[in-house]
C-alpha positions as CSV (number, residue, x, y, z in Angstrom):
1,M,-9.2,-5.1,-9.3
2,N,-11.6,-4.6,-6.7
3,L,-11.7,-6.3,-2.9
4,Q,-14.4,-8.9,-3.9
5,A,-12.5,-9.6,-7.6
6,F,-9.6,-10.3,-5.7
7,I,-11.4,-12.3,-2.8
8,R,-12.7,-14.6,-5.5
9,L,-9.6,-15.2,-7.2
10,A,-7.5,-16.0,-4.0
11,L,-10.4,-18.5,-3.0
12,A,-10.4,-20.1,-6.3
13,E,-6.5,-20.5,-6.2
14,D,-6.9,-22.0,-2.8
15,L,-10.2,-24.5,-2.7
16,G,-9.9,-25.9,-6.4
17,D,-12.6,-28.4,-6.5
18,G,-12.7,-28.6,-2.6
19,D,-11.2,-28.6,0.5
20,H,-11.1,-32.3,0.8
21,T,-9.6,-32.2,4.1
22,S,-12.4,-30.6,5.8
23,L,-15.1,-32.3,3.2
24,S,-13.7,-35.5,4.6
25,T,-13.1,-35.0,8.4
26,I,-15.7,-32.5,9.7
27,P,-19.4,-33.3,9.3
28,A,-20.8,-31.2,7.0
29,D,-23.5,-29.4,9.8
30,A,-21.0,-29.2,12.5
31,Q,-20.9,-25.7,14.1
32,R,-18.1,-24.3,15.8
33,R,-16.3,-21.1,16.4
34,A,-12.5,-19.9,16.4
35,R,-10.7,-16.9,17.3
36,L,-8.4,-14.4,15.5
37,L,-5.1,-14.4,17.8
38,V,-2.0,-11.8,17.9
39,K,1.3,-13.6,18.4
40,E,3.5,-10.6,17.8
41,A,3.3,-6.8,18.8
42,G,2.6,-4.2,16.0
43,I,-0.5,-2.6,14.1
44,L,-3.5,-4.4,12.8
45,A,-4.8,-4.2,9.6
46,G,-6.9,-6.3,7.3
47,V,-9.9,-6.6,9.4
48,D,-11.9,-5.5,6.9
49,V,-10.5,-7.8,4.3
50,A,-11.1,-10.7,7.3
51,L,-14.7,-9.5,6.9
52,A,-15.0,-9.6,3.2
53,V,-13.7,-13.0,2.8
54,F,-15.9,-14.9,5.8
55,A,-18.7,-13.2,4.1
56,E,-17.4,-14.7,0.5
57,V,-16.8,-18.0,1.9
58,D,-20.2,-18.3,4.2
59,P,-22.5,-15.5,4.6
60,H,-24.1,-17.3,7.4
61,L,-20.9,-17.0,9.6
62,Q,-21.1,-14.6,12.2
63,V,-18.1,-12.3,12.9
64,Y,-17.5,-10.5,16.0
65,V,-14.7,-7.8,15.9
66,Q,-13.2,-6.8,19.1
67,I,-10.1,-4.6,17.7
68,Q,-10.2,-2.3,14.4
69,D,-7.6,-1.6,11.9
70,G,-5.0,0.7,12.8
71,T,-5.0,-0.5,16.5
72,P,-1.4,-1.1,18.2
73,V,-1.4,-4.8,19.4
74,K,0.3,-7.1,21.5
75,P,0.8,-11.1,21.9
76,G,-2.6,-12.2,23.6
77,D,-5.0,-9.9,22.0
78,I,-8.2,-11.4,20.2
79,V,-8.9,-9.7,17.0
80,L,-12.1,-11.4,16.2
81,T,-14.2,-14.4,16.8
82,V,-16.3,-16.3,14.4
83,E,-18.8,-18.7,14.5
84,G,-20.7,-20.8,12.3
85,K,-20.1,-24.0,10.1
86,A,-16.9,-25.4,10.4
87,Q,-15.7,-26.2,6.8
88,S,-16.3,-22.7,6.1
89,I,-14.1,-21.5,8.8
90,L,-11.6,-24.1,8.0
91,Q,-12.2,-22.9,4.1
92,A,-11.3,-18.9,5.1
93,E,-8.7,-19.4,7.6
94,R,-5.5,-19.4,5.4
95,L,-6.6,-16.8,3.1
96,V,-7.8,-14.7,6.3
97,L,-4.4,-15.4,7.9
98,N,-2.3,-14.5,4.9
99,C,-3.8,-11.4,3.9
100,M,-4.1,-10.2,7.6
101,Q,-0.2,-11.1,8.1
102,R,1.2,-9.3,5.1
103,M,-1.3,-6.0,5.9
104,S,-0.3,-5.6,9.6
105,G,3.4,-6.4,8.6
106,I,2.8,-3.4,6.1
107,A,1.0,-1.1,8.4
108,T,3.6,-1.8,11.3
109,Y,6.6,-0.5,9.1
110,T,4.8,2.1,7.8
111,R,3.4,3.3,11.2
112,R,7.3,3.2,12.1
113,M,8.3,5.5,9.4
114,V,5.5,7.8,9.6
115,N,6.3,8.4,13.1
116,M,10.0,9.4,12.0
117,L,8.4,12.2,10.3
118,E,6.9,13.7,13.1
119,G,7.6,17.1,13.6
120,T,8.3,17.9,9.9
121,R,6.1,19.0,7.2
122,T,6.9,15.9,4.8
123,Q,4.1,13.3,4.2
124,L,4.8,9.6,3.3
125,L,3.9,8.0,-0.2
126,D,3.5,4.1,-1.3
127,T,4.3,3.4,-4.5
128,R,3.4,0.8,-7.1
129,K,6.2,-1.7,-5.9
130,T,3.7,-4.0,-4.6
131,T,2.9,-8.0,-5.2
132,P,0.8,-8.3,-8.4
133,N,-2.7,-9.2,-7.9
134,F,-2.3,-8.2,-4.0
135,R,-2.0,-4.4,-4.4
136,I,-5.3,-3.3,-3.3
137,C,-4.9,-4.7,0.1
138,E,-0.9,-3.6,0.2
139,K,-2.2,0.0,-0.5
140,M,-5.1,-0.5,2.2
141,A,-2.5,-1.5,4.7
142,T,0.2,1.5,4.0
143,K,-3.1,3.7,4.5
144,I,-3.9,2.1,7.9
145,G,-0.3,2.9,8.9
146,G,-0.6,6.5,8.3
147,A,1.0,6.9,4.8
148,V,-0.5,8.5,1.7
149,N,-1.7,6.5,-1.4
150,H,0.0,7.6,-4.4
151,R,-1.2,6.5,-8.0
152,F,-2.9,3.2,-7.3
153,G,-1.7,2.1,-11.3
154,L,-0.8,3.5,-14.3
155,Y,-4.2,4.5,-15.3
156,D,-5.2,7.3,-12.6
157,M,-1.8,9.5,-13.0
158,I,0.4,10.7,-15.5
159,L,4.3,9.8,-14.0
160,I,6.7,10.6,-16.5
161,K,9.6,8.5,-15.4
162,D,13.3,8.6,-16.6
163,N,12.2,6.0,-19.5
164,H,9.6,8.0,-20.6
165,V,11.8,11.2,-20.9
166,D,14.6,9.3,-23.0
167,Y,11.8,7.4,-25.1
168,A,10.1,10.9,-25.6
169,G,13.0,12.6,-26.7
170,G,13.3,14.7,-23.7
171,I,11.7,16.4,-20.4
172,E,10.1,19.2,-22.7
173,A,8.9,16.8,-25.2
174,A,7.5,14.3,-22.8
175,I,5.3,17.0,-20.9
176,T,4.1,18.6,-24.2
177,K,3.0,15.2,-25.7
178,A,1.3,14.5,-21.8
179,V,-0.5,17.6,-22.2
180,E,-1.6,17.3,-25.7
181,Y,-3.0,14.0,-24.9
182,L,-4.9,15.2,-22.1
183,Q,-6.7,17.6,-24.2
184,R,-7.2,14.9,-27.1
185,T,-8.7,12.7,-24.7
186,G,-10.7,15.0,-22.2
187,K,-9.0,13.2,-19.2
188,S,-8.5,14.9,-16.1
189,L,-5.2,13.4,-14.7
190,R,-2.4,15.2,-12.8
191,I,1.0,15.1,-14.1
192,E,4.2,14.5,-12.4
193,V,7.7,14.0,-14.1
194,E,10.9,12.7,-12.9
195,T,14.3,14.6,-12.9
196,R,17.6,13.1,-12.3
197,N,19.8,16.6,-11.6
198,Q,19.5,20.2,-11.2
199,A,19.1,20.9,-15.2
200,E,16.4,18.7,-15.2
201,V,15.0,20.6,-12.7
202,E,15.3,23.8,-14.1
203,E,14.0,22.4,-17.6
204,V,10.6,21.5,-15.6
205,L,10.5,24.8,-14.2
206,R,11.0,26.8,-17.7
207,V,8.2,24.3,-19.2
208,G,5.9,24.1,-16.3
209,Q,2.3,22.7,-17.0
210,V,2.8,19.5,-14.5
211,D,1.3,19.5,-11.1
212,S,4.7,17.4,-9.4
213,I,8.4,17.3,-9.5
214,L,10.2,14.0,-8.6
215,L,13.4,14.3,-7.4
216,D,15.0,11.1,-8.0
217,N,18.3,9.7,-6.2
218,F,19.2,13.1,-5.0
219,S,21.2,13.6,-1.6
220,P,19.5,14.9,1.2
221,D,21.4,18.2,0.7
222,G,20.7,18.4,-3.4
223,I,17.0,17.9,-2.3
224,R,17.1,20.9,0.0
225,D,18.6,22.8,-2.9
226,M,16.0,21.7,-5.3
227,V,13.3,22.5,-2.6
228,R,14.7,25.9,-2.4
229,L,14.8,26.3,-6.3
230,I,11.3,25.2,-7.0
231,N,10.2,27.2,-3.9
232,G,6.8,26.0,-4.0
233,R,6.1,26.4,-7.7
234,F,5.1,22.5,-7.8
235,V,4.6,19.6,-5.2
236,T,8.0,18.0,-4.4
237,E,8.7,14.4,-3.8
238,A,11.9,12.9,-2.8
239,S,12.4,9.3,-4.1
240,G,15.3,6.7,-4.4
241,G,16.7,4.7,-1.8
242,I,15.1,6.0,1.2
243,N,14.7,4.1,4.2
244,E,14.8,4.1,7.7
245,S,18.4,4.8,8.2
246,N,17.7,8.1,6.3
247,L,14.2,9.2,6.2
248,R,14.6,11.7,8.9
249,A,17.6,13.4,7.0
250,Y,15.4,13.8,4.0
251,A,12.0,14.9,5.6
252,E,14.1,17.8,6.9
253,T,14.8,19.1,3.7
254,G,11.2,20.8,3.6
255,V,10.3,18.3,0.7
256,D,6.1,18.0,0.5
257,Y,6.5,14.1,0.0
258,I,8.9,11.0,0.3
259,S,8.2,7.9,-1.4
260,S,9.4,4.8,-0.1
261,G,8.7,1.3,-1.8
262,A,10.4,-0.3,1.2
263,L,6.9,0.1,2.7
264,T,5.5,-2.6,0.7
265,H,8.6,-5.1,-0.7
266,Q,10.9,-5.1,2.7
267,V,8.3,-6.1,5.4
268,K,8.1,-9.0,7.7
269,S,4.5,-10.4,8.2
270,L,2.9,-9.8,11.7
271,D,2.5,-13.4,13.3
272,L,-1.3,-14.1,14.0
273,S,-3.1,-17.3,14.2
274,L,-7.0,-18.6,14.1
275,K,-7.8,-21.5,16.7
276,A,-10.7,-23.2,17.6
277,Y,-12.1,-22.8,20.9
């Protein structure tokens, strides 16, 4: 789903057969203005989405952006002003706020996690643990916060996880079938395989033919041992129960990437409002 498709679906969900409150109380030709205000400190995200929402609702709305995505903000800051048809501003208001508040919350939390990695070689990855049909915005927000986008969906990478391994009959069988599939279809996709213990890591090292090894639910000491064992032959990623409390310990193991679902499923939205003036 692209951004425009998401916006159209979200507006259809909200508007139905019309914003009857605005249609009944505001003259059709009324021209007004509003400004988007910050009410809580954090990292701003979603300005580009807001611009796309306003344009979809009414291309004649004039929007003046004062603060860009990725900027630290504080209470009282004015992100943007919008001028034009009052009914259009009111129709766009809730979708703009819903998107920007959640995106800014994600960007704020992500930036805090990224800052904790300072001085290490490890980069932070997001995951597919996202809100259905809102993934495009949540992935935008993690990137604005400083993380690296992992695969967007099931279609842009082969990630052989534990269930795939068990269903396929083991790691070697799963890797072999994945490689054969790519050869047969002519697709060019990276292959990553999840490992749960040292024996599985050693099997991947023996079989090869992958790009990355995912080390799932290892302790920091376990990750350090596996990074030494892999010795740069494959890109390494740590995942499983990693959050603010233990992120630094995992990063200090020398692993290439750390993925954390907490970036998108354990965040609080940033308080923003759109007010007439």
